[in-house]
C-alpha positions as CSV (number, residue, x, y, z in Angstrom):
1,X,-47.9,-32.7,-2.4
2,X,-48.9,-31.4,-6.0
3,X,-47.4,-27.5,-5.1
4,X,-44.4,-29.0,-4.1
5,X,-43.6,-30.4,-6.7
6,X,-44.1,-26.7,-8.1
7,X,-42.0,-24.7,-6.2
8,X,-39.4,-27.3,-6.8
9,X,-39.4,-27.8,-10.8
10,X,-39.7,-23.4,-10.6
11,X,-36.6,-23.2,-8.5
12,X,-34.8,-26.1,-11.0
13,X,-35.9,-24.0,-13.8
14,X,-34.0,-20.9,-12.1
15,X,-31.1,-22.6,-11.6
16,X,-30.7,-24.0,-14.8
17,X,-31.3,-20.2,-16.0
18,X,-29.1,-18.4,-13.8
19,X,-26.4,-21.1,-14.6
20,X,-26.4,-20.4,-18.2
21,X,-26.4,-17.1,-17.9
22,X,-23.3,-17.6,-15.8
23,X,-21.4,-19.6,-17.6
24,X,-22.6,-17.5,-21.0
25,X,-21.3,-14.3,-19.2
26,X,-17.7,-16.1,-18.0
27,X,-17.7,-17.0,-21.8
28,X,-17.3,-13.1,-22.8
29,X,-13.8,-11.5,-23.3
30,X,-13.2,-7.4,-22.8
31,X,-12.5,-5.6,-25.5
32,X,-8.3,-5.1,-25.1
33,X,-8.7,-1.4,-26.1
34,X,-11.5,-1.7,-22.7
35,X,-9.1,-2.7,-20.3
36,X,-5.6,-1.1,-21.5
37,X,-7.5,2.1,-20.6
38,X,-9.3,1.3,-17.6
39,X,-5.4,0.1,-16.4
40,X,-4.2,3.9,-17.4
41,X,-6.7,5.9,-15.5
42,X,-6.0,3.8,-12.4
43,X,-2.9,4.4,-12.7
44,X,-3.1,7.5,-13.0
45,X,-5.1,7.4,-9.7
46,X,-3.1,6.0,-8.4
47,X,0.3,8.2,-9.3
48,X,-2.1,11.3,-8.5
49,X,-2.9,9.8,-5.0
50,X,0.5,8.8,-4.4
51,X,2.4,12.3,-6.0
52,X,0.0,14.2,-3.8
53,X,1.2,12.4,-0.5
54,X,5.1,13.4,-1.4
55,X,5.6,17.0,0.5
56,X,4.1,14.4,3.9
57,X,6.7,12.3,3.3
58,X,8.9,15.0,2.7
59,X,8.6,16.3,5.9
60,X,8.2,13.3,7.8
61,X,12.0,12.5,6.7
62,X,13.1,16.1,7.3
63,X,11.8,15.6,11.1
64,X,13.4,12.0,11.4
65,X,17.0,13.5,9.9
66,X,16.4,16.5,12.5
67,X,16.3,13.2,15.1
68,X,18.8,11.4,13.8
69,X,20.9,14.4,14.3
70,X,19.7,14.4,17.7
71,X,20.1,10.9,18.9
72,X,23.6,11.5,17.7
73,X,24.7,14.3,19.9
74,X,22.9,12.5,22.9
75,X,25.3,9.4,22.2
76,X,28.2,11.3,21.7
77,X,27.4,13.3,25.5
78,X,26.7,9.4,26.6
79,X,30.5,9.1,25.3
80,X,31.6,11.3,26.8
81,X,30.3,11.0,30.4
82,X,30.6,6.9,29.7
83,X,27.1,5.9,30.4
84,X,27.7,2.8,28.1
85,X,23.7,1.3,28.8
86,X,22.6,4.5,27.9
87,X,24.5,4.6,24.6
88,X,23.0,1.5,24.6
89,X,19.9,2.2,24.7
90,X,20.5,5.5,21.8
91,X,21.9,3.1,19.7
92,X,18.8,0.5,19.4
93,X,17.1,3.8,18.5
94,X,19.1,5.2,16.3
95,X,19.0,2.3,14.7
96,X,14.6,2.3,15.3
97,X,14.8,5.8,14.2
98,X,17.2,5.2,10.5
99,X,15.1,2.4,9.8
100,X,12.2,4.5,9.4
101,X,14.3,7.1,7.5
102,X,15.1,4.7,5.2
103,X,11.8,3.3,4.5
104,X,10.2,6.6,3.7
105,X,12.8,7.6,1.2
106,X,12.4,4.0,-0.6
107,X,9.0,5.2,-1.1
108,X,9.6,8.1,-2.4
109,X,11.6,6.7,-4.8
110,X,9.3,4.0,-5.8
111,X,6.7,7.3,-5.8
112,X,9.7,9.0,-8.3
113,X,10.3,5.9,-10.3
114,X,7.2,4.7,-11.0
115,X,5.0,7.9,-11.8
116,X,7.9,10.0,-13.0
117,X,8.0,13.2,-12.4
């Protein structure tokens, strides 16, 4: 019985100390200069990473443009042969590839806009 009281009182004391330390830690505020420099370095890291991906994104855009040209040629060929079902499927594919192309171009533009290069 005596041991239980000691354990319970020490547990309550630990919780009280940890709780007050948590409250004291929450009340301290970081200096504004430290926060701004951290945000700047974080932005620089993100920009460096994003700018490093631009060549890969440009390669992907180029491949998608080639694919768009091929699909358009196949659509013209299918229309000349009056293959309406094939034309419908190719137009769906054309829309899909065009959306992917536009999405990547928008991403490249956002990177240039945010990172300034």
